[in-house]
Every structure is written in structure tokens, then in C-alpha cells.
C-alpha positions as CSV (number, residue, x, y, z in Angstrom):
1,M,0.0,0.0,0.0
2,R,1.2,3.5,-0.9
3,L,0.1,6.8,0.4
4,P,-2.8,7.9,-1.8
5,A,-2.4,11.0,-3.9
6,D,-5.9,12.0,-2.8
7,A,-5.4,11.5,1.0
8,R,-8.1,12.9,3.2
9,G,-9.7,12.4,6.6
10,V,-7.8,12.0,9.8
11,Y,-4.3,10.5,10.2
12,P,-3.8,10.5,14.0
13,I,-0.2,11.0,15.2
14,A,0.3,8.0,17.4
15,P,2.3,8.3,20.6
16,T,4.9,5.7,21.5
17,P,3.6,3.8,24.6
18,F,6.1,3.0,27.3
19,H,5.9,1.0,30.5
20,E,7.0,2.8,33.7
21,D,10.5,1.4,33.3
22,G,10.9,2.8,29.8
23,R,10.3,-0.4,27.9
24,I,8.0,-0.2,24.8
25,D,4.5,-1.2,25.6
26,H,3.3,-3.5,22.8
27,A,-0.1,-4.2,24.2
28,S,-0.9,-0.5,24.3
29,I,0.3,-0.1,20.7
30,D,-2.3,-2.8,19.8
31,R,-5.1,-1.0,21.7
32,L,-4.3,2.3,20.2
33,V,-4.3,1.0,16.6
34,D,-7.6,-0.9,17.2
35,F,-9.1,2.3,18.6
36,Y,-7.9,4.3,15.5
37,L,-9.5,1.7,13.3
38,A,-12.8,1.8,15.3
39,I,-13.2,5.6,15.1
40,G,-12.8,5.7,11.4
41,A,-9.3,7.1,11.0
42,S,-8.1,7.2,7.3
43,G,-4.5,6.4,8.2
44,L,-1.9,6.7,10.9
45,T,1.4,8.4,11.4
46,V,4.0,7.0,13.7
47,L,7.4,8.3,15.0
48,G,6.3,11.9,14.6
49,Q,7.5,14.8,16.7
50,L,5.3,13.8,19.6
51,G,6.1,10.1,19.1
52,E,9.3,10.5,21.1
53,A,11.2,9.2,18.1
54,P,14.6,10.9,19.1
55,K,14.4,8.9,22.3
56,L,14.3,5.5,20.5
57,E,17.1,3.4,19.2
58,H,17.0,2.4,15.6
59,A,15.8,-1.1,16.4
60,E,13.1,0.3,18.7
61,S,11.9,2.6,16.0
62,L,11.6,-0.2,13.6
63,D,9.9,-2.4,16.2
64,V,7.2,0.3,16.9
65,A,6.6,1.1,13.2
66,T,6.4,-2.6,12.3
67,R,3.9,-3.4,15.0
68,M,1.6,-0.5,14.0
69,I,1.9,-1.3,10.3
70,R,0.9,-4.9,10.8
71,R,-1.9,-4.1,13.3
72,A,-3.4,-1.4,11.1
73,A,-3.8,-3.8,8.3
74,A,-5.7,-2.0,5.5
75,L,-4.9,1.6,6.7
76,P,-1.9,3.5,5.2
77,V,0.8,4.1,7.8
78,V,3.2,7.0,7.4
79,V,6.5,6.8,9.4
80,G,8.5,9.8,10.5
81,V,12.1,9.3,9.3
82,S,13.5,12.8,10.0
83,A,17.2,12.5,11.0
84,P,20.3,14.7,11.2
85,G,21.8,12.8,8.3
86,F,20.6,11.0,5.2
87,A,22.2,7.7,6.1
88,A,19.9,7.2,9.1
89,M,17.0,8.5,7.1
90,R,17.7,6.1,4.2
91,A,18.1,3.1,6.5
92,L,14.9,3.5,8.4
93,T,13.0,4.4,5.2
94,R,14.2,1.3,3.4
95,E,13.3,-1.0,6.4
96,V,9.8,0.4,7.1
97,M,8.8,0.4,3.4
98,E,9.9,-3.2,3.2
99,R,7.5,-3.9,6.1
100,G,4.5,-2.2,4.4
101,A,4.7,1.5,5.3
102,A,2.7,3.7,2.9
103,G,5.2,6.5,3.0
104,V,7.4,8.6,5.2
105,M,7.3,12.0,6.7
106,I,10.3,14.4,6.5
107,A,10.8,17.5,8.5
108,P,13.3,20.2,7.5
109,P,16.5,20.7,9.7
110,H,16.5,24.0,11.6
111,T,19.6,25.2,9.7
112,L,17.7,25.9,6.4
113,R,17.1,29.6,5.8
114,T,16.8,30.4,2.0
115,D,14.3,29.0,-0.5
116,E,17.1,27.4,-2.4
117,Q,18.4,25.6,0.7
118,I,14.9,24.3,1.5
119,V,14.3,23.0,-2.0
120,G,17.8,21.6,-2.2
121,Y,17.4,19.7,1.1
122,Y,14.3,17.9,-0.1
123,R,15.9,17.2,-3.4
124,Q,18.8,15.5,-1.6
125,A,16.4,13.7,0.7
126,V,14.6,12.1,-2.2
127,Q,17.9,11.1,-3.8
128,A,18.8,9.4,-0.5
129,I,15.5,7.5,0.1
130,G,14.5,6.9,-3.5
131,D,12.1,8.7,-5.7
132,D,9.7,5.8,-5.5
133,V,8.9,6.5,-1.8
134,P,6.0,8.8,-1.2
135,F,6.8,11.4,1.3
136,V,4.9,13.9,3.4
137,L,6.3,17.4,3.5
138,Q,6.1,18.7,7.1
139,D,5.8,22.5,7.4
140,Y,6.1,23.4,11.0
141,P,8.0,26.7,11.4
142,L,7.1,27.2,15.0
143,T,9.2,24.1,15.9
144,F,11.7,23.9,13.1
145,S,12.3,27.6,12.5
146,V,12.1,27.0,8.7
147,Q,9.8,29.3,6.8
148,M,8.2,27.6,3.7
149,T,6.3,30.0,1.5
150,P,3.6,28.7,-0.7
151,T,5.9,29.2,-3.7
152,V,8.6,27.0,-2.1
153,I,6.0,24.3,-1.3
154,R,4.8,24.4,-4.9
155,R,8.4,24.1,-6.2
156,I,9.0,21.0,-4.0
157,H,5.7,19.4,-5.0
158,T,6.3,20.2,-8.7
159,E,10.0,19.2,-8.9
160,L,9.7,16.1,-6.7
161,P,6.7,13.9,-7.8
162,S,7.1,11.7,-4.8
163,C,5.9,14.6,-2.6
164,T,2.4,13.2,-1.9
165,M,1.0,15.2,1.0
166,L,1.6,18.4,3.0
167,K,1.4,18.4,6.7
168,H,0.5,22.0,7.3
169,E,1.4,23.4,10.7
170,D,2.1,27.0,10.0
171,W,0.6,29.5,12.4
172,P,-1.0,31.7,11.2
173,G,-1.5,29.6,8.1
174,L,-5.0,30.0,6.8
175,E,-3.9,32.2,3.9
176,K,-1.3,29.6,2.9
177,I,-4.0,26.9,2.6
178,S,-6.1,29.3,0.5
179,T,-3.2,30.1,-1.8
180,L,-2.2,26.5,-2.4
181,K,-5.8,25.4,-3.0
182,A,-6.4,28.3,-5.4
183,W,-3.3,27.3,-7.4
184,V,-4.6,23.8,-7.7
185,A,-8.0,25.0,-8.8
186,E,-6.3,27.3,-11.4
187,G,-4.2,24.4,-12.7
188,A,-1.0,26.2,-11.5
189,M,0.1,23.1,-9.6
190,R,-1.1,19.5,-9.3
191,A,-3.4,18.4,-6.6
192,L,-1.8,18.4,-3.1
193,P,-3.6,16.9,-0.2
194,I,-3.3,19.2,2.9
195,L,-3.7,17.6,6.3
196,V,-3.3,20.0,9.3
197,G,-1.4,19.7,12.6
198,N,-0.8,22.2,15.4
199,N,-2.9,19.9,17.7
200,A,-5.8,20.9,15.4
201,L,-6.1,24.3,17.1
202,F,-7.4,25.9,13.9
203,L,-9.1,22.8,12.3
204,D,-12.5,24.4,12.1
205,Y,-11.5,27.1,9.8
206,E,-8.7,25.2,8.1
207,M,-11.3,22.8,6.8
208,E,-13.3,25.7,5.5
209,R,-10.2,27.0,3.7
210,G,-9.9,23.7,1.9
211,A,-7.8,21.5,4.1
212,D,-8.4,17.8,3.4
213,G,-8.3,16.6,7.0
214,A,-6.1,16.4,10.1
215,N,-2.7,14.9,10.8
216,T,-2.2,15.5,14.5
217,G,-2.4,13.7,17.9
218,Y,-5.1,15.2,20.2
219,A,-6.2,12.7,22.9
220,F,-9.7,12.7,21.4
221,P,-8.9,11.9,17.7
222,D,-12.5,10.7,17.4
223,M,-13.5,14.3,17.8
224,L,-11.2,15.2,14.9
225,V,-12.9,12.6,12.8
226,G,-16.2,14.1,13.6
227,V,-15.3,17.6,12.8
228,V,-13.7,16.6,9.5
229,R,-16.7,14.6,8.5
230,L,-19.2,17.3,9.5
231,S,-17.2,20.0,7.7
232,Q,-16.9,17.9,4.5
233,A,-20.7,17.2,4.7
234,G,-21.4,20.9,4.7
235,Q,-22.7,20.8,8.3
236,R,-20.8,24.0,9.3
237,E,-22.4,24.9,12.6
238,A,-22.4,21.3,13.9
239,A,-18.7,21.1,13.1
240,H,-18.0,24.3,15.0
241,D,-20.1,23.2,17.9
242,L,-18.2,20.0,18.3
243,F,-14.9,21.8,17.9
244,D,-15.8,24.5,20.3
245,A,-16.7,22.0,23.1
246,H,-13.2,20.6,22.9
247,L,-11.2,23.8,22.4
248,P,-10.3,24.5,26.0
249,L,-8.8,21.0,26.5
250,L,-7.3,21.1,23.0
251,R,-5.5,24.3,23.9
252,Y,-4.3,23.0,27.2
253,E,-2.8,19.9,25.6
254,Q,-0.9,22.1,23.0
255,Q,1.4,23.6,25.7
256,P,5.0,23.3,24.8
257,G,7.0,21.0,27.1
258,V,4.1,19.5,29.1
259,G,1.7,18.9,26.2
260,L,2.8,15.3,25.5
261,S,2.5,14.5,29.2
262,V,-1.1,15.8,29.1
263,R,-1.9,13.8,26.0
264,K,-0.5,10.6,27.4
265,Y,-2.4,11.2,30.7
266,L,-5.6,11.6,28.8
267,L,-5.0,8.5,26.7
268,H,-4.3,6.6,29.9
269,R,-7.5,7.9,31.4
270,R,-9.3,6.7,28.3
271,G,-7.9,3.2,28.8
272,L,-5.8,3.2,25.7
273,L,-2.4,3.4,27.4
274,S,-1.4,1.1,30.3
275,S,0.7,3.9,31.6
276,P,1.1,7.7,30.9
277,A,4.9,7.3,31.1
278,L,7.2,9.3,28.8
279,R,10.8,8.2,28.2
280,V,13.3,10.5,29.8
281,P,14.2,13.3,29.4
282,A,10.6,14.3,30.0
283,T,8.4,17.0,31.6
284,P,6.1,15.4,34.1
285,M,2.7,16.8,35.0
286,S,2.4,18.4,38.4
287,A,-0.5,17.6,40.7
288,T,-2.0,21.0,40.0
289,A,-1.8,20.4,36.2
290,Q,-3.5,17.0,36.7
291,A,-6.3,18.7,38.6
292,E,-6.7,21.3,35.9
293,V,-7.0,18.5,33.2
294,E,-9.6,16.7,35.3
295,H,-11.6,20.0,35.6
296,L,-11.4,20.4,31.8
297,L,-12.6,16.9,31.3
298,A,-15.5,17.4,33.6
299,R,-16.5,20.5,31.7
300,L,-16.2,18.8,28.4
301,A,-18.3,15.9,29.6
302,R,-21.3,18.3,29.7
303,H,-21.2,18.4,25.9
304,D,-19.5,15.2,24.9
305,A,-20.2,11.9,26.6
306,R,-16.8,10.5,25.5
307,A,-15.2,12.7,28.2
308,R,-17.2,11.1,31.0
309,L,-14.4,9.0,32.5
310,A,-14.2,7.1,35.8
311,Q,-13.1,9.3,38.7
312,V,-9.4,9.2,39.6
313,A,-9.0,7.4,42.9
């Protein structure tokens, strides 16, 4: 299976589950994937920025990716292969593609500054992994400090046919989506699926600007599926109502540093992770933060029954 050129829907970013002692938790991987299948995810992304990929050894990365690929069965699985050098990127790409990955996701190194440097980097990346491997272009300037203009994205997409999807995480980025979709409509570039990240903070209006779905990791990905489906069905107010109910918790989970701890705590509370453990180095949640998350859950439960979880002992 290869990443479709018309990708749409929700591709949740899967966390990497760990036991308290730091070992990979395979049973939780299986539960997570089964959950993503049950809620109607269109695909999965593993070893992303919040998948703690830099904390894994190569063999562990391959283990996690392989387990998710095999468990997901019919869903396309994208594997994050970003690395400081192309040798490591090439090795992981080759191995996950042999095991059935649909494609890979590549983030730019923070050293890139000019348009030519950005385009040149992705040209070299494709040379390293092979032009037969579909790749997702990750545009996340808030984290990577690399500014990709719409023109640069169009150049990469035009010059490198294996560029199959854009993970759009610019902020603000609504105008970028409008520009790219307008170029496609005008025939100025070939179709480019745009799935959005940023913890889906702007998903409601990103969908209205023409985004094709979400590629992020919020602890209620079933809400993301709902918003995308409602928006695509033209049910604008229903999509906004569902999104608005989750926005306070969504915002809280987006905090730099502690955000992944919050997400794993919530996934643990939902029964999907055996433990909320992160692999060190990590930023743990304080007792105060945990109480705040529980308060947000209680408020969300007034509008969405999925947030009605058993009380913490």
C-alpha cells in the first residue's frame, strides 16, 4: 500500500507507549491501533515529533513502526524518518517500506534559511531514500524555524513527484492553505492533499479554507474525525459546535513541554495506554496540572459523553 495521492480524513499521530520502566508497551500499541480503526481514521502516522522518536534506538523505531503497520492492516501508515543525516533516514525508510509502510514524513532541519536551501534539502532527501517512496512534507515553522512560503511548497511538490502530502502546521497559516488550493484550482500546480497539525487548534477554519483533514495527535482523535466529516458534509455549525466544546482541552494539551504528558495522561485515562509514562528526558505533570485537566474533562463531559471517564482514585 502506498500513500494515496488524494489522501483525506484524519491520520492520527500515534504516541509511543512505554511501561513505567521505559520499555516499549506493545499491548498499548495494539489497543491504540484498534481504537484508531474503530473511530474511522483514514490512516496513521508513527514516530512523529510527539512520538518521542529521538528517544528511540533504531531497532526500537523499527519495532514500533512494524507493530503499528501490521496491526493497522488496511490503513496506510506513514512513518516519520527525519534525522540529522541522510544515512539514518535512508536506512529507516528502506526498512519500514519493506515492512509495508505507505510512505514517510520528512521535517526540515532548523539550519535551512533560504528558499534554495529548503528545495535543495528535499531534493537531496529524495535522492537518499529513493524517488519511488511517497513522502509527506512537514511544514512546522514554530518548531523547526524554517519558513516555507507557498511558492517553495509548490516548487518542492512540482519538482519532486514523490511529494504526496503536505502536513500543514504554520501559524497563522489559513492564507497559505487558500493560496495553495487556489493554485490547484487554477491548474498552476497538481493536486496536493493538505492535512493539518498544530494539535488541530485551527481545524474548524482550516477545513473551511480547503484542508483535506487532520494529521495530529489530540487525545480525542474521534472528535477530529467528527469535525472533518461534518465539515466535508457541509454541516458547518455542527462542526463548529463539536470543535468549540473541545477547544479548552485542546488548547491545554498544546502547551510546549508539558503537552505530551497531558496527552498521554488523557489517553491513559481513556484506557488506551497502560501507563502515561514518557521516556526521559521528559516534563512530568504536576498535581496542579492534573487537577486542571480533570476540571477540563468534567466541563467537556457536559457536551461530549466521551469525556465522562471514571473518577481518579
